[in-house]
N, C-alpha and C positions, 0 to 999 in steps of 0.2 A: 494537629498543628497547635490548637489552643491548649492542649494538655502540656506541649513541650514549652509553650510561652510562660504558662503558669509555673511550671518546674524550675525554669531559668529565673523567673522573677523571684520565686522563694529562695533560691540559692543567693541571689544578689542582696535580698533583705537579710538573710542570715549572716552574709559576709560583712555587711555594714554593722550588724549588731555585734559581731565578734570583734571588729576593729574598735568600736566605741567602747566595748567592755574592757579591751586591753589598754586603752589610752588612759594614762594616769593623770589625775588632777595635779597641778603644780602646787608646791607648798606656798602658803601666803604669809605675808607679814603685815602687821597692823600699822598704818600711817595715818595720822590725823583722824583716827577713829574708824578708818575704812581698811578693808583688807585688799592687799596688792600681791600679785605674783611677780617678783623682781626678776629682771633679766640678769643672769651671772655668766661669767666665763668659765673656762674649763676647770678653774681652780676654786670656784665658788665665790669669787669676788663680785660684789654688786657692780653692774655696769652703769656708767653715767653718760649722758648726751654731751655734745661738744660745748654746751652751756652750762654744764655741771649739774644738770637735773637728773633724777633717778629714772631709769628705763623700767617699765613694767609691761607685762603682757596684758592684752585685752582679753577678757574672759567673757564666755557666754553665761546665760542664766544658770547653767549647771555647774559652772565653775572650771570649764575647759577652755584652753586657748583658742581664740579666733584665728582662722588662717586667711591670708590675703589670696587673691586670684593666682599669684605665682607660686603659692605653696608655702610662703614664709608666714611667721607668726606676726599678727598685728600688734603694735605696741603703742603706748601712751607714755607721757612724761609726767612725773609726780614731783610736786614741790613740797618739802617737809616744813610744817610750821611748829617751830619750837619742840620738835621731837627728835629723840635720838634713835636711830635705826641700828640695832645690833644684827649683823648677818653672820654667816658661818666665819668669815675672815675679815669683815669690815665693819667700820663703825661710821655712820653718816648723819649729817644734819643738813639743813638748808645752807649752812655756811661753809661746812668742811666735810672731808672724808679722810679716812686713814685705813690702809691695809694693814692687817695684823702680820708682825714678824713671826717667823717659824719658831716653834717651841713656846708659844704663847696661846692664851685662851681669852675669847672675848666675854665681857661682864656686862652688867647693867650700868647705865648712866655714863657711858663713854669710857670704860676702863678695860685695859688688856692686862692679865695677869700672867706672869711667867710660870710655866709649868714646874712643879717641884718646889715651890717657894711658900707654900701655904698662904697665898695671897699677900705676901709681903713685899715682893718686887713688882711694881705696877708701872703702867703707862697710862696716864690720865689726861684728858683734854676737855675743853669746854669753854663756855662764855665766862668772862670775868668781871667786866665792868662796863657800865653804859658811857662813861667818859663825859658825863654832862657837867659835873662839878669840878672835875680835875683833868689835866691833860694827860696824854699817854705816858709822857716822861715822868710825871709825878706818880702815876699809877705804878709804873715799873719801879721806881725808887722806893715807893712804900712797901711793895711786895718784897723786894730784895732786902729791905731793912729788917722785915719780919723774919727772913731766913738767917740774917746776921745774928739776931737775937738768938735764934735756935742754935747756931754754932757756938756762940758764947756761953749759953747754958750747957752745951755738951762738954765744952772744955772745963767749965766750972765743976762739972759732976765727975770729970776724970782728971783731977789735979796731979795725981801721981804718975800718970801716963804720959810719956813723951811723944804724944801724937803729933803728926804732921798733916798740915792741911794746904791742898792745892786748889786754888779758886781761878777760873778762867772766864772772862768775858768775851763774847764774840757777837758781832752784828752779822746776821745772816740775811742774804737777799733771796727772798722766796717768791718768784714770780715778780709781781709789781709791789710786793710788800717787804719792808725792812723789819726783820724780826730781832728780838734781843735774846741773847742766850748767856745763861751763867751756869757753870759746872762746879760742883763741889765734890772734892775727893779727900776724905780723911782716913789715915793710915795709923795703925799702931806701931809701937817701936820695932816690931819684926818686919814691918813694911806690908802687912796685911791690911787690905782695904775693909774698914770697919764701918764706913758710910759713904754712899755714893748717891748723887742726885743731879739731874740736868733739868734746868728750867727754861722754857722758851715762851716769850710773849710776843704778840704782834697786834697792831691796830688794823681794823677792818670796818668800814662804814661807821666810824665814829664810835666804835666799841672795841674793847680789849678782849683777847682770847689768850689762852694758855695751852701749853702741852708739856707735861712733866714726866720725867722717868725718875723713880725713886726706889732705891734699894737699901732701906734702913739696915743697920748693922752689917752691911756688905752682902746680905743674903740676895743671891741671884746676880751679883756683879759679874760681868763678863767683859774682859779687856778687848775682846775681838769684836764686840758688838759696838759699832760706831753709830750712836743714836742720832747725831746730827745729819750724817749721811743717809741714814734711814728715813728721817723725817723729810729731808730734801728730795728724796726719790719716791715717797709713798704718801705724803700729806698733801691734800689737794684743797686749796682755798677756792671756793666757787664764786 
């Protein structure tokens, strides 16, 4: 009888060892100087809590996920401190998160680059100003003035081209925030888009943030890509 018990015990121990060996450690991302295994959906997007915090798995000392009594994985919430987290399909900070559109790639410092454009067509986002010395309205006006100078310079550099320029200003209601948007589209005499840019600004917690789509020289411009709708559906202000 004792031999049978020993034999069964050995089998159980071997089974546990096999299961442990087969279990893979989840990939980790460094946040605030520590490594976390982020919770993602089926498409690889970073999952957030209802409060906009990043969900991460609780790991044991060996780096494996800890399970609850019901078999689910234990989780904890992570607050980002002045860090940009670049995932497979998302870019997140403590203030915002954006899911990457199809046909784009994530880069460092909050940048998405469109595939096949040699990093020329980009989506950039980030913190812009503390709004301590100027108001949000003054900040927006100053930034738009700088872009006006760019357009004027572009026109001066192409005096012989009968270029046409279409500028649109729109106020976007994004959650509880009113964002300011300006779109520039410059076309050559044949009607080809030779410059396209969309700038979005919004105030949050007495600070100003930006989200920009820029396709200089028209590289990567896609008239079917509605950038404002994309932002409305995929940009999360926490």
